[in-house]
GUVEX-435222 format. One record per residue: x, y, z of N, C-alpha, C, O, CB in turn; residue in one letter; residue number from 1. Coordinates in steps of 0.02 Angstrom, whole numbers, always signed. Atoms other than C-alpha are relative to their C-alpha. Glycine has a CB too. Layout:
// GUVEX-435222
[r [X, Y, Z], [X, Y, Z], [X, Y, Z], [X, Y, Z], [X, Y, Z], "a", NUM],
...
//
This chain:
// GUVEX-435222
[r [+32, +36, +60], [+3657, +7476, +5101], [-18, +91, -37], [-33, +144, -10], [-86, -69, +27], "v", 1],
[r [+31, -56, +39], [+3617, +7606, +4967], [-55, -13, -42], [-53, -60, -81], [+46, +28, -40], "q", 2],
[r [+50, +11, +33], [+3455, +7626, +4898], [-19, +46, -55], [+9, +101, -55], [-43, -7, +40], "l", 3],
[r [+12, -38, +45], [+3372, +7696, +4739], [-69, -16, -18], [-79, -71, -44], [+46, -3, -48], "q", 4],
[r [+61, -8, +20], [+3193, +7729, +4710], [-16, +15, -63], [+19, +56, -91], [-22, +37, +31], "a", 5],
[r [+30, -4, +76], [+3096, +7722, +4539], [-80, -16, -2], [-114, -43, +41], [+41, -60, -52], "s", 6],
[r [+66, +15, +24], [+2934, +7712, +4461], [-58, +48, +21], [-118, +36, +13], [-17, -67, +23], "g", 7],
[r [+47, -67, -16], [+2850, +7872, +4521], [-30, +30, -66], [-5, +8, -118], [+47, +63, +37], "g", 8],
[r [+21, -19, +45], [+2747, +7970, +4402], [-64, +35, +2], [-88, +37, +59], [+4, -43, -32], "g", 9],
[r [+75, -20, -1], [+2573, +8055, +4356], [-45, -47, -21], [-38, -86, -68], [-14, +57, -39], "l", 10],
[r [+59, +64, +11], [+2422, +7950, +4361], [-79, +46, +33], [-91, +87, +77], [+27, -93, +66], "v", 11],
[r [+75, -27, -2], [+2235, +7993, +4355], [-33, -37, +67], [-32, -99, +65], [-47, -22, -79], "q", 12],
[r [+56, +20, -63], [+2130, +7953, +4518], [-35, -72, -20], [-78, -76, -64], [-70, +67, +7], "a", 13],
[r [+15, +79, +11], [+2100, +7758, +4515], [+40, -39, -33], [+27, -98, -46], [-54, -13, -33], "g", 14],
[r [-37, +27, +45], [+2243, +7728, +4419], [+71, -38, +69], [+79, -24, +128], [+25, +73, -70], "g", 15],
[r [-38, +35, -23], [+2384, +7613, +4475], [+71, +26, -3], [+77, +76, -38], [-11, -56, -26], "s", 16],
[r [-59, -17, +4], [+2574, +7633, +4500], [+52, -47, +30], [+28, -64, +84], [+1, +59, +25], "l", 17],
[r [-38, +43, -30], [+2714, +7518, +4553], [+86, +21, +18], [+135, +24, -19], [-9, -57, -45], "r", 18],
[r [-79, -33, -32], [+2874, +7580, +4649], [+33, -66, +1], [+12, -123, +14], [+1, +44, +90], "l", 19],
[r [-54, +61, -22], [+3028, +7482, +4653], [+56, +42, +40], [+62, +104, +37], [+38, -48, -76], "s", 20],
[r [-64, -38, -25], [+3192, +7516, +4756], [+63, -61, +15], [+71, -105, +57], [-21, +48, +79], "c", 21],
[r [-61, +36, +13], [+3349, +7440, +4709], [+60, +10, +54], [+89, +64, +60], [+24, +21, -70], "a", 22],
[r [-60, -1, -61], [+3481, +7404, +4855], [+68, -32, -18], [+65, -86, -47], [-24, -42, +67], "a", 23],
[r [-57, +3, +7], [+3657, +7392, +4840], [+49, -3, +52], [+32, +32, +100], [+7, +39, -31], "s", 24],
[r [-43, -10, -52], [+3806, +7369, +4954], [-5, -65, +51], [+14, -120, +29], [-20, +70, +35], "g", 25],
[r [+1, +65, -39], [+3776, +7245, +5108], [-61, -41, +4], [-106, -11, -26], [+17, +13, +66], "r", 26],
[r [+32, +58, +14], [+3664, +7091, +5121], [-61, +40, +19], [-65, +76, +69], [+21, -72, +38], "t", 27],
[r [+66, -34, +14], [+3477, +7154, +5069], [-33, -21, +45], [-58, +19, +84], [-34, -9, -62], "f", 28],
[r [+29, +64, -37], [+3407, +7013, +5158], [-7, +21, +74], [-56, +12, +111], [+52, -70, -7], "s", 29],
[r [-19, -23, -85], [+3480, +7087, +5331], [-40, +53, +4], [-33, +68, +63], [+84, +24, +23], "s", 30],
[r [+37, -41, -1], [+3360, +7227, +5309], [-74, +10, +9], [-114, +1, -38], [+16, +16, -36], "y", 31],
[r [+83, -16, -3], [+3185, +7271, +5381], [-5, +52, -54], [+39, +94, -57], [-31, +32, +81], "f", 32],
[r [+10, -44, +48], [+3119, +7368, +5237], [-55, +44, +10], [-94, +26, +54], [-5, -30, -55], "m", 33],
[r [+55, -50, -20], [+2993, +7526, +5230], [-14, +39, -63], [+31, +59, -101], [+23, +51, +62], "g", 34],
[r [+3, -60, +50], [+2913, +7634, +5109], [-24, +56, +58], [-45, +43, +115], [-62, -12, -73], "w", 35],
[r [+21, -38, -36], [+2876, +7809, +5169], [-20, +66, -42], [+17, +74, -91], [+46, +5, +50], "f", 36],
[r [+27, -58, +44], [+2791, +7971, +5088], [+3, +65, +45], [+0, +70, +106], [-80, -14, -26], "r", 37],
[r [+5, -69, -20], [+2795, +8151, +5104], [-31, +42, -32], [-8, +58, -87], [+50, +25, +7], "q", 38],
[r [+23, -66, +41], [+2682, +8289, +5055], [+22, +40, +17], [+48, +40, +73], [-58, +22, -5], "a", 39],
[r [-17, -78, -10], [+2722, +8456, +5043], [-17, +28, +66], [-78, +34, +76], [-37, +44, -52], "s", 40],
[r [+26, -46, -58], [+2710, +8544, +5205], [-33, -51, +52], [-75, -35, +94], [-59, +61, -29], "g", 41],
[r [+29, +53, -56], [+2673, +8379, +5304], [+76, -33, +19], [+128, -27, -13], [-67, -67, -37], "t", 42],
[r [-50, +55, -30], [+2788, +8254, +5415], [-16, -57, -49], [-68, -72, -78], [-13, -23, +87], "e", 43],
[r [-3, +73, +31], [+2846, +8094, +5336], [-30, -53, +29], [-13, -70, +86], [+62, -22, -8], "r", 44],
[r [+42, +44, -14], [+2735, +7970, +5351], [+22, -65, -20], [+65, -69, -63], [-56, +16, -23], "e", 45],
[r [-28, +48, +4], [+2754, +7792, +5359], [-55, -40, -43], [-112, -44, -18], [+23, -21, +65], "c", 46],
[r [+56, +36, +60], [+2654, +7687, +5200], [-5, -75, +17], [-57, -105, +28], [+30, +5, -91], "v", 47],
[r [+0, +74, -14], [+2711, +7512, +5233], [+74, -20, +12], [+123, +15, -1], [-32, -45, -62], "a", 48],
[r [-58, +37, -33], [+2844, +7396, +5304], [-5, -94, -13], [-52, -134, -2], [-6, +24, +92], "t", 49],
[r [+5, +81, -6], [+2902, +7211, +5272], [+74, -19, +32], [+126, +13, +33], [-14, -42, -86], "i", 50],
[r [-50, +29, -40], [+3008, +7096, +5370], [+52, -27, -42], [+42, -24, -102], [-27, -51, +43], "s", 51],
[r [-42, +9, +43], [+3170, +7030, +5311], [-12, -71, -33], [+24, -79, -82], [+64, +12, +31], "r", 52],
[r [+27, +41, +30], [+3098, +6874, +5260], [-53, +9, -56], [-54, -24, -108], [-18, -29, +41], "s", 53],
[r [+59, -13, +41], [+2942, +6947, +5178], [-68, -20, +27], [-120, +9, +12], [+9, -34, -62], "g", 54],
[r [+56, +25, -22], [+2822, +6851, +5267], [-34, +43, +50], [-85, +19, +75], [+12, -63, +25], "f", 55],
[r [+45, -41, -59], [+2760, +6994, +5397], [+8, +62, -33], [+64, +80, -52], [+30, +2, +88], "s", 56],
[r [+11, -61, +29], [+2703, +7155, +5326], [-59, +42, +35], [-107, +17, +64], [-15, -13, -71], "t", 57],
[r [+56, -40, -51], [+2602, +7313, +5405], [-8, +64, -52], [+32, +79, -97], [+34, +27, +97], "d", 58],
[r [+27, -52, +57], [+2514, +7456, +5312], [-18, +55, +49], [-33, +40, +106], [-72, -28, -52], "y", 59],
[r [+52, -61, -27], [+2445, +7632, +5369], [-53, -3, -15], [-61, -5, -76], [+10, +63, -16], "a", 60],
[r [+66, -4, +14], [+2271, +7632, +5378], [-30, +19, -67], [-75, -6, -99], [-21, +40, +42], "d", 61],
[r [+31, -60, +63], [+2255, +7769, +5237], [+18, -50, -62], [-5, -38, -118], [+53, +96, -7], "s", 62],
[r [-16, +54, +78], [+2329, +7615, +5109], [-27, -58, +13], [-14, -89, -38], [+84, -21, -22], "v", 63],
[r [+21, +69, -15], [+2251, +7453, +5172], [-38, -4, -42], [-79, +42, -51], [-25, -19, +60], "k", 64],
[r [+35, +37, +37], [+2180, +7348, +5050], [+4, +39, -72], [-24, +17, -122], [-69, -11, +31], "g", 65],
[r [-32, -28, +63], [+2254, +7474, +4917], [+60, -14, -33], [+69, -22, -93], [+6, +56, +7], "r", 66],
[r [-87, -1, -2], [+2435, +7459, +4926], [+28, -66, +16], [-7, -103, +51], [+32, +53, +59], "f", 67],
[r [-33, +68, -8], [+2546, +7308, +4934], [+73, +6, -6], [+101, +30, -55], [-27, -52, -52], "s", 68],
[r [-70, -18, +5], [+2727, +7302, +4989], [+15, -74, -23], [-32, -113, -19], [+41, +31, +74], "i", 69],
[r [-40, +59, +9], [+2841, +7146, +4934], [+75, +13, -9], [+93, +72, -12], [-25, -36, -59], "s", 70],
[r [-67, +9, +4], [+3023, +7108, +4917], [+29, -65, -41], [+3, -120, -30], [+21, -1, +68], "r", 71],
[r [-27, +62, +8], [+3124, +6986, +4826], [+88, +19, -3], [+125, +55, -36], [-37, -36, -73], "d", 72],
[r [-83, +13, -29], [+3300, +6945, +4906], [+46, -1, -47], [+98, +31, -50], [+15, -68, +35], "n", 73],
[r [-68, +27, +57], [+3387, +6871, +4759], [-7, +46, -39], [+40, +34, -78], [-1, -76, -46], "a", 74],
[r [-3, -59, +28], [+3350, +7039, +4666], [+17, +54, +52], [+20, +113, +34], [-62, +12, -34], "k", 75],
[r [+8, -59, -61], [+3366, +7143, +4815], [-6, +68, -16], [+35, +114, -23], [+59, +2, +46], "n", 76],
[r [+23, -39, +22], [+3245, +7242, +4772], [-69, +7, +44], [-95, -48, +56], [+2, -12, -65], "t", 77],
[r [+49, +16, -23], [+3093, +7291, +4865], [-73, +35, -40], [-58, +62, -93], [+15, +14, +70], "v", 78],
[r [+64, -17, +56], [+2906, +7346, +4781], [-36, +23, +54], [-34, +5, +113], [-42, -66, -50], "y", 79],
[r [+67, -39, -15], [+2762, +7460, +4816], [-42, -8, -46], [-20, +21, -96], [+4, +69, +7], "l", 80],
[r [+56, -2, +35], [+2603, +7425, +4721], [-51, +34, +16], [-78, +13, +67], [-17, -49, -9], "q", 81],
[r [+48, -48, -19], [+2479, +7553, +4731], [-63, +7, -63], [-57, +26, -122], [+45, +72, +14], "m", 82],
[r [+54, +26, +14], [+2315, +7518, +4682], [-62, +61, +10], [-55, +94, +62], [-3, -63, +44], "n", 83],
[r [+51, -32, -28], [+2158, +7625, +4687], [+8, +92, +10], [-32, +126, +41], [-6, -39, +68], "s", 84],
[r [-38, -37, -33], [+2266, +7780, +4695], [-58, +74, -3], [-96, +94, -48], [+83, +2, -37], "l", 85],
[r [+49, -52, -8], [+2175, +7935, +4774], [+53, +81, -15], [+114, +81, -20], [-38, -11, +91], "k", 86],
[r [-50, -60, -3], [+2239, +8130, +4759], [+42, +12, +54], [+99, +35, +50], [-32, +58, -4], "p", 87],
[r [-42, +2, -50], [+2285, +8120, +4925], [+51, -62, +24], [+70, -78, +80], [-40, +14, +44], "e", 88],
[r [-58, +37, -7], [+2410, +7993, +4890], [+57, +44, -24], [+113, +22, -11], [-5, -64, -37], "d", 89],
[r [-49, -19, +21], [+2512, +8118, +4809], [+51, +45, +49], [+41, +94, +86], [-22, +27, -53], "t", 90],
[r [-52, -27, -52], [+2683, +8146, +4889], [+76, -24, -35], [+86, -46, -92], [-15, -39, +87], "a", 91],
[r [-62, +42, +29], [+2864, +8093, +4873], [+6, -53, +42], [+3, -49, +104], [+69, +38, -4], "v", 92],
[r [+6, +63, -31], [+2877, +7912, +4905], [+75, -23, +14], [+112, -7, -33], [-42, -51, -47], "y", 93],
[r [-70, +14, -12], [+3052, +7845, +4980], [-6, -72, +45], [-42, -89, +93], [+41, +70, +43], "y", 94],
[r [-16, +57, -36], [+3120, +7681, +5019], [+62, +11, +52], [+112, +46, +47], [+14, -55, -51], "c", 95],
[r [-44, -15, -56], [+3204, +7666, +5177], [+30, -87, +22], [+4, -136, -3], [-51, +47, +70], "a", 96],
[r [-21, +65, -21], [+3312, +7510, +5269], [+10, +14, +62], [+27, +72, +76], [+57, -31, -33], "a", 97],
[r [-8, -8, -64], [+3322, +7479, +5452], [+44, -60, +16], [+19, -111, -8], [-65, +6, +38], "s", 98],
[r [-15, +38, -30], [+3447, +7366, +5536], [-17, -20, +73], [+14, -64, +103], [+43, +8, -10], "a", 99],
[r [+37, +15, -61], [+3354, +7358, +5689], [-24, -63, +9], [-35, -95, -42], [-52, +39, +8], "k", 100],
[r [+33, +78, -17], [+3287, +7194, +5765], [-61, +2, -16], [-87, -38, -55], [+0, -27, +74], "a", 101],
[r [+83, +0, +10], [+3110, +7245, +5768], [-2, +79, -22], [-16, +115, +26], [-56, -22, +83], "r", 102],
[r [+29, -79, -14], [+3088, +7430, +5714], [-57, +20, +0], [-91, -31, -4], [+17, +44, -38], "p", 103],
[r [+54, -30, -3], [+2939, +7531, +5720], [-13, +39, -76], [+28, +57, -119], [+4, +44, +62], "t", 104],
[r [+40, -35, +76], [+2832, +7609, +5569], [+14, +68, +5], [-32, +101, -19], [-93, -7, -8], "c", 105],
[r [-34, -62, -30], [+2932, +7778, +5630], [+73, +10, -44], [+122, -26, -52], [+16, -14, +89], "d", 106],
[r [-78, -1, +56], [+3068, +7847, +5508], [+54, -9, +50], [+100, -49, +40], [+21, +88, -51], "y", 107],
[r [-66, +5, -43], [+3186, +7870, +5659], [+23, -72, -1], [+81, -82, +18], [-11, +24, +79], "r", 108],
[r [-26, +78, -15], [+3208, +7683, +5658], [+37, -36, -72], [+60, -93, -77], [-76, -54, +25], "d", 109],
[r [-18, +15, +66], [+3260, +7671, +5480], [+60, +53, -14], [+56, +114, -10], [-66, +6, -52], "f", 110],
[r [-73, -45, +16], [+3448, +7731, +5434], [+22, +21, -67], [+52, +73, -82], [+62, -39, +23], "s", 111],
[r [+0, -20, +79], [+3453, +7724, +5248], [-50, +7, -39], [-102, -23, -25], [+30, -38, -36], "s", 112],
[r [+40, -39, +41], [+3366, +7805, +5119], [+5, +12, -55], [+57, +43, -66], [-7, +44, +14], "w", 113],
[r [-6, -15, +56], [+3338, +7821, +4953], [-24, +70, -12], [-36, +106, +36], [-28, -46, -35], "g", 114],
[r [-15, -63, +11], [+3320, +7981, +4856], [-70, +38, -15], [-82, +98, -19], [+53, +4, -57], "q", 115],
[r [+73, -22, -6], [+3130, +7980, +4839], [-21, +13, -80], [+14, +33, -127], [-8, +76, +52], "g", 116],
[r [+30, -10, +69], [+3021, +7989, +4692], [-74, +14, +4], [-112, -6, +48], [+10, -63, -46], "t", 117],
[r [+51, -49, -6], [+2883, +8089, +4652], [-75, -35, -25], [-84, -61, -80], [+23, +65, -47], "q", 118],
[r [+57, +36, +32], [+2703, +8023, +4645], [-58, +54, -5], [-68, +94, +41], [-24, -68, +44], "v", 119],
[r [+57, -63, +16], [+2557, +8139, +4576], [-77, -35, -26], [-91, -57, -82], [+35, +58, -75], "t", 120],
[r [+76, +18, +19], [+2370, +8089, +4582], [-39, +68, -19], [-43, +121, +13], [-40, -38, +68], "v", 121],
[r [+34, -72, +17], [+2262, +8208, +4473], [-71, -23, +4], [-91, -75, -22], [+21, +37, -82], "s", 122],
[r [+87, +4, +6], [+2070, +8221, +4503], [-36, -17, -49], [-97, -17, -43], [-30, +54, +7], "s", 123],
//
């Protein structure tokens, strides 16, 4: 599956952004999806994941209550709604797909990656 992320940008603290990730190729609904982020000089961090049906989601503690992951299998797209953004949310955000039956929130369980979109939150 090929992934194309978009929607990043510059926003003030407290603001919102919505990231999108469009998939092409094999059947999108057969993939478990995730959003990851990587700030300069840090390891890639799992932000949120969503099951194939969209019924099950999981979030990093740092974003719980502020971010929401969703997917539209008819549009082959996964979203990340980010509210109440903080300067520490600044990073390159990547969408990723996993063909594993039950992947963990670990980048090594995800085999397909989008190109990344920069999110910068100013204080």
